[in-house]
C-alpha angles and dihedrals in degrees: 000000000000118000111257098217099045090049094059114110093230089055096042093052091060091059100217089188086075090056090050088055091051091049092044088227127118111206120223088204107029091184087073090059091048090051090057090065100048109108116202091240090064092058091053087065098033107046093168096054104126097227137074123237119274101249096101090053089047089053090052095042093050089060093044093052092048094048095049093047091046092049091050095049092046093050098043106039139049094201117130120272095254093057093045089050090056092048091050092048089053092050097048102036120121094252094058095039093049091049089052091049089053090046091054090046100242098145099084090057095060121116104215138162117258089257095050091044090063092057097080114148095023132116088249090059091047089055091051090049093053089050093048090052089056091045091051089050089052089050092050091049092047095046103034106018139237100307094055090044088051091052090050095050092043091053098046108023111024091049087067092065098090090052091049093049094044092052098039093242091147085078123065114254096250092053091045093051094044096048092048093047092049094044097045103029106016089236129125112217121237129204127216131184105238096184143344129202139184136039121313093262094051108032123166116204131201110200130185126207114215136195102204101317096332117109106223103176145342132229135192131210148140089254132037089243093054092048091048091051092050090048091051092050090050090047092053090052094047092049095038090234120159100176127245115338111260121232105226112199109194120198115250108251116217 
């Protein structure tokens, strides 16, 4: 009997077999992969679509990603628990996972409402992409098991670790900027709101980060904290600062 979901025209036109090629994974039950891309907003407009939304798979995938990354860090490095925790957080945060989802080319396979579909290139879409990466991981684990999921996470996520360590991304941007400024210049950065727009419930802030009286960079956000973080990230790029050098202690391999 043909599978009901994968025979639907709206599913066929997305050509999930192309995604399987990109992933290098052939699904035994392709409907599980389709399910990973169904955003809840789509079901609000398509009540008869024969699949649930992807949040249960996302819940599963989140745990699978974290376990595989944790296992790798534990097996490969002798660094203390606190440092490994920071490395793991940098590897599995929404920013990294969404960038990987874009890199793989997952976005065209999403099932979104008309409203959500218009939000391409926004932070809201980035958040959806991070979630769909986790949902896809959950689907891989469910359909093909732990070893295939491990290969997938190793290929796409763990390979980002050298970049994260090299660029100090295991620290938040404000800490990275502050520690570099204090170490290299003996100056503690300050942040100042340069402007704010919009009603109280939907403010947009423009914040500047200063070294003494010199404006180094600006950041924008819907909260002061978000704008400060963006300003610090921009400041790190402008100054070429990567934060304190990390001491990587690799385990001796026999």
